[in-house]
C-alpha positions in Angstrom: 104.3 130.3 116.0 107.7 132.2 116.8 110.5 130.5 114.8 113.1 128.8 116.8 116.3 130.8 117.2 119.8 129.8 117.3 121.3 129.7 120.9 124.4 129.0 122.6 125.4 127.0 125.8 128.6 127.0 127.8 129.2 123.5 129.5 131.9 123.3 132.0 133.0 120.0 133.7 135.0 121.3 137.2 136.2 117.8 137.8 137.8 117.1 134.5 135.9 113.8 134.0 133.5 113.4 131.2 131.0 111.9 133.4 131.1 114.0 136.3 129.2 117.2 137.3 128.5 119.5 134.6 127.7 123.0 134.8 125.6 124.7 132.1 125.0 128.5 131.3 123.2 130.0 128.4 124.1 133.3 126.9 122.0 136.3 127.9 120.4 134.2 130.8 121.1 135.0 134.5 120.3 131.3 135.5 122.6 128.3 135.9 122.0 124.6 135.9 123.8 121.6 137.1 123.7 117.9 135.9 124.9 116.1 139.2 125.5 112.2 139.1 124.4 111.0 142.5 127.6 109.9 143.5 129.0 113.4 143.2 126.0 115.0 144.9 128.7 116.3 147.6 130.7 118.1 145.2 127.5 120.2 144.4 126.5 120.8 147.7 129.6 122.3 148.7 129.3 124.9 145.9 128.0 128.3 146.6 124.9 128.0 144.4 123.7 125.2 146.5 122.8 127.7 149.0 120.4 129.4 146.9 116.7 128.7 146.2 115.8 126.9 143.1 114.1 124.0 141.1 115.6 120.4 140.8 114.7 117.2 139.1 115.6 113.9 140.1 115.7 111.2 137.3 116.4 107.4 137.2 115.7 104.5 134.7 112.5 102.2 135.7 114.1 98.7 136.4 111.0 97.2 134.5 111.8 98.7 131.3 109.4 101.6 131.3 109.7 105.4 131.4 112.1 107.1 133.3 111.0 108.0 137.2 111.1 111.5 137.9 110.8 113.7 140.9 110.2 117.5 140.6 111.1 119.7 143.5 111.9 123.2 145.0 114.1 124.1 147.6 115.8 127.1 149.6 118.4 125.9 149.8 118.7 123.5 147.0 121.8 121.6 148.6 120.0 120.7 151.8 117.0 119.4 150.2 118.9 117.3 147.7 120.9 115.7 150.5 117.7 114.7 151.9 116.5 112.9 148.7 119.4 110.5 149.5 116.8 108.2 151.2 114.9 107.8 147.7 116.3 104.9 145.9 115.3 105.6 142.2 117.4 108.5 141.1 120.7 108.4 139.4 121.0 112.2 138.1 119.9 115.5 139.5 119.1 118.5 137.7 119.2 121.6 139.7 118.7 125.2 138.3 119.2 128.5 140.2 120.1 132.2 139.2 123.7 133.5 139.1 122.7 137.0 140.4 120.7 135.7 143.6 117.3 137.3 142.2 115.5 134.1 142.1 113.4 133.7 145.3 111.3 130.9 147.1 108.2 132.0 145.5 109.8 132.0 142.1 111.0 128.6 142.8 107.5 127.2 143.9 106.0 128.8 140.7 108.3 127.0 138.6 107.9 123.7 140.5 104.2 123.6 139.7 104.8 124.7 136.2 107.2 121.7 135.6 104.9 119.4 137.3 102.3 120.2 135.1 104.5 120.3 131.8 105.6 116.8 132.8 102.1 115.5 133.5 100.7 117.0 130.0 104.0 115.3 128.1 103.5 111.9 129.7 107.1 111.3 128.8 108.0 109.9 132.4 106.7 108.2 135.5 106.3 111.0 137.9 107.2 110.2 141.5 105.4 113.3 143.1 102.8 112.3 145.8 102.0 115.9 146.2 101.3 118.1 143.4 103.3 121.7 143.2 101.3 124.6 144.7 100.2 127.0 142.2 100.9 130.3 144.1 99.9 133.8 143.3 102.9 136.0 142.1 102.9 139.9 141.5 103.0 140.5 137.6 106.8 141.7 137.4 107.5 138.4 139.5 105.6 135.9 137.2 107.1 137.4 134.0 110.7 136.7 135.5 109.7 133.1 136.7 107.9 132.5 133.2 111.2 133.8 131.5 113.6 131.8 133.6 111.2 128.6 132.6 111.7 129.3 129.1 115.2 129.1 129.1 115.4 126.2 131.4 113.3 124.2 129.1 115.8 125.0 126.2 118.6 123.7 128.4 117.0 120.4 129.4 116.9 118.7 126.0 120.6 119.6 125.3 121.3 117.9 128.8 119.8 114.7 127.6 116.6 115.4 129.7 113.5 115.4 127.4 110.6 114.8 130.0 108.9 118.1 129.6 109.1 118.1 125.7 105.8 117.7 123.6 105.3 117.0 120.1 105.2 120.3 117.8 101.8 119.4 116.9 99.7 118.7 113.3 100.3 122.0 111.5 104.2 121.4 111.9 103.6 117.8 110.9 102.0 118.7 107.8 105.4 120.4 106.7 107.1 117.0 107.1 107.4 113.8 105.2 104.7 111.7 106.7 105.1 107.8 107.0 102.7 105.2 107.6 102.5 101.9 109.4 99.6 99.1 108.8 99.4 95.7 110.3 96.8 93.5 112.1 94.5 95.8 114.1 97.0 98.5 114.0 97.6 101.5 112.0 99.0 105.0 112.1 101.2 107.9 110.5 103.9 110.0 111.9 107.3 111.8 111.0 110.6 111.9 112.3 111.2 114.5 115.0 114.3 115.7 116.8 113.9 113.2 119.9 112.9 110.3 117.7 109.6 109.8 116.1 106.1 111.4 116.6 103.2 109.4 116.0 99.9 111.5 115.3 96.8 111.4 117.5 94.1 108.6 116.4 96.8 105.9 115.6 95.5 102.2 116.4 97.2 99.9 118.5 96.8 96.3 118.6 95.6 95.0 122.0 97.6 92.3 123.1 101.3 91.7 122.4 102.5 88.6 120.9 103.9 86.1 123.2 107.6 86.4 122.0 107.5 90.2 123.0 109.9 91.7 125.1 108.5 92.0 128.8 110.1 95.5 128.8 108.0 96.5 125.8 104.8 95.2 127.5 105.7 97.2 130.5 106.2 100.5 128.7 103.0 100.3 126.8 101.0 99.5 130.0 102.5 102.9 131.8 101.2 104.6 128.4 98.0 103.3 129.0 97.8 104.1 132.4 98.9 107.7 131.7 96.3 108.2 129.3 98.6 108.4 126.5 96.6 105.2 124.8 93.0 104.9 125.3 91.5 101.3 125.6 88.6 100.8 123.1 86.8 98.0 121.5 89.0 96.4 118.9 92.1 97.8 120.2 94.0 101.0 121.7 93.9 104.6 120.4 96.5 107.0 120.5 95.0 110.1 122.5 97.4 112.6 121.4 100.5 113.3 119.1 103.3 111.7 120.7 107.0 111.6 120.5 108.7 108.0 121.0 112.3 107.6 121.2 112.8 105.9 118.0 110.8 104.7 115.0 111.2 101.1 116.3 109.7 102.0 119.5 106.7 103.8 117.7 106.1 100.7 115.8 106.4 98.2 118.5 103.7 100.2 120.7 101.2 99.9 117.7 102.1 96.4 116.4 102.3 94.9 119.7 105.5 93.0 118.5 108.9 93.4 118.0 109.7 95.5 115.1 112.1 97.5 113.0 110.7 100.7 112.6 113.0 101.8 110.0 111.2 99.2 107.4 107.8 99.1 109.1 107.0 102.9 108.3 106.6 103.9 104.8 105.7 106.7 102.9 102.5 107.1 100.6 104.4 105.4 97.6 105.8 102.5 99.7 109.3 103.6 100.2 110.7 102.8 103.8 111.8 105.1 106.3 115.0 103.3 106.0 115.3 104.0 102.2 114.9 107.7 102.8 117.4 107.8 105.5 120.0 106.1 103.4 119.0 108.5 100.1 119.6 111.4 102.5 123.0 110.3 103.6 124.2 109.6 100.2 123.0 113.1 99.0 124.9 114.7 102.0 128.0 112.5 101.4 128.1 113.8 97.6 127.5 117.5 98.9 130.7 117.2 101.2 
């Protein structure tokens, strides 16, 4: 595995408002990205980049408390297509990507759309709204290399911009180099580790089938979505986690397994029974002493 390399992003807010449209550029990348609040779509469509081909993502919260709803598409031009999506009620933010030098074409965009849809399906971190899956098209060898290179850079930008629907856990080999924490409860058990996006639980973890009566309906809905996506498999005696999966926090991970409200910082413990909370406090104390 190639080690992660440091990289730099330039973030520009043309309106001067912190919650306004943001423009992102990455060092040595010919692409450019836009984070567009729905209320400021007009500001994007008036820019020259909106007349180019590209790929976009619409994202919005699930009112029932489940994973964010996401729609992935491609367009030429981007601006006109995003305006047509005003008929969709669910989205609050659009992420749009195109090239600065105009080399990205319609075929590149279609390839990117298909790849992003596939990545979102595999990651299972969102509720995908696409009724029709992206078409996998045949590209010339050089065009495919260019599109895949563009995709790599785009995927580096997304988490920094707060969009994590394409991310997948680093995998068990990487997990073995981290401190593992364990959780046990009635009909529930699992092991996992702290990860950049929250807390990753390893494949094979067991979850209690039914939530307690006092559990938040939002948690019940969230886990039902994970079952429908195939993240959890319904088996005799409980649920089984079908893949390594990154939850947004240690508490969410604990709640999904224990089927009750839980503080993940105290539920997750290492092999000696030391809680995640104690480890975090020791790390914070050590950092303050070194400062």
